[in-house]
N, C-alpha and C positions, 0 to 999 in steps of 0.2 A: 688195679691201680698200682703204679710204680712210683715210689718216692725216691728222689735223687737229692743227695746232700753233698755240696762241694766244700772243699777245704783247701788250705795251702796258700791262699792269697796273702798279700802283704806289701810292704814297701821295700824296694830294691833299687840300687843304683844302676844307671845305664851300663850295659855290658854284663850285668849279673844274670843269675838264673833263679828260677822258681819251679817247683813242681806242684801242680794242682792235682787234687784227687776228687773223684766223684763216686760215692758209694750208693749202690742201688738196692732197694728193698724188693727183691723179686726172686722167685725160684727159676725163672726162665731168662736169666740175664744173658746167657750165651746166644739167645735168639734175637736179642735187641741190637740194632745198629745204633751206635753211640756217636754223638757229635759234641763239639765245643763251639761256642759262639762268644762274642764279646760285644759290649755296647759302651761307648764313651759318651760323656755328656753332650747332648745336642746332636748326636749322630745316630744313624740307623744301626740296628743289630747286624753284626758282620760274622760271616762264617769263618771258623778258624781251623777246624780239623774234623775228620770223620773216620770211623773205623768200623769194619764189619764185625759181625758176631763172633767169628772165629779169630779175629785179630790179624788175619792175613792180608787184608786190603785196607789201605788208608789213602786219604787225599787231603791236600792242603791248598789254600790260595797262595799266590806268589808272594804276598806280603809277609808270610811266616815260613814259607818253604825253606828248608835248610836250617832253620833256627828252632822250630817247634817240632816235637814228636809226640804223637798220640799212641797210647798202648793200653792194654787191658789185661786184667787178671780175672778170668771167669770163675776161678775157685774162690776169689774174694769178692766177687760182684762189684768190682771197682774198675773204673777207667781213669787213666792218668793223662796229664798234659805236661810234658817236660818243656820248659821254655828257657832257651839259652840266648845269649847275646841280646838281652832285652834292650829296647829302645823306649824313649819317653812316649812315642806314639803308640806303644803297646798298652798304655794306661787305659784301663776300662774295667767294668764289671764283667767277669767271665762266668758263663753259664754252661752247664752240661745239659744235654737233652737226649732223649731216647725215642726211637721209632720202631714200631713192630712191623717192619717190612724188610724184604731182602735188600742187601747192600746196593746203594745207588749214590754215587758221589755227587750227583746233581740235585739231590732232594732239597727242597726249599725249607726254610726255617718254619714256615707256618704248617708244614706237613708233619712235624714232630709231634708225638703223642704226649710226652711228659717232659717237664722242665724242672731244674733245680732252682734254688733261691738266689744263686749267684754268689761270687766271692770277688772282692775288690783287689785288683792288682794296680799298684802305683809304681811307676818307674821314674826316678828322679834323674835329672841331667847333671 
């Protein structure tokens, strides 16, 4: 069992930045593919970013590409999501997730094995 704990959410003005962190309780963190998702009220969960176990491969949807950056520190069992140029439409609860499979940028959210509790990000206009 892997526990994931997100932090770093908050209220920020449009154009601002936030960095989310997700700490994992596991000895095999580097073998996990890690993803970030978000869900706004009344909307479906949306894929935000994914990173391979080594950190060498990443993928993003067009909605955040060029503004968000996913990274990881395997020594600290932590994955990060740096969010720049935030927009009001980025407002959502952000979740990190882990999957015990080789890197696949097309993996669906329901295939992830573990989820965090989420952290709220609110972007004011």
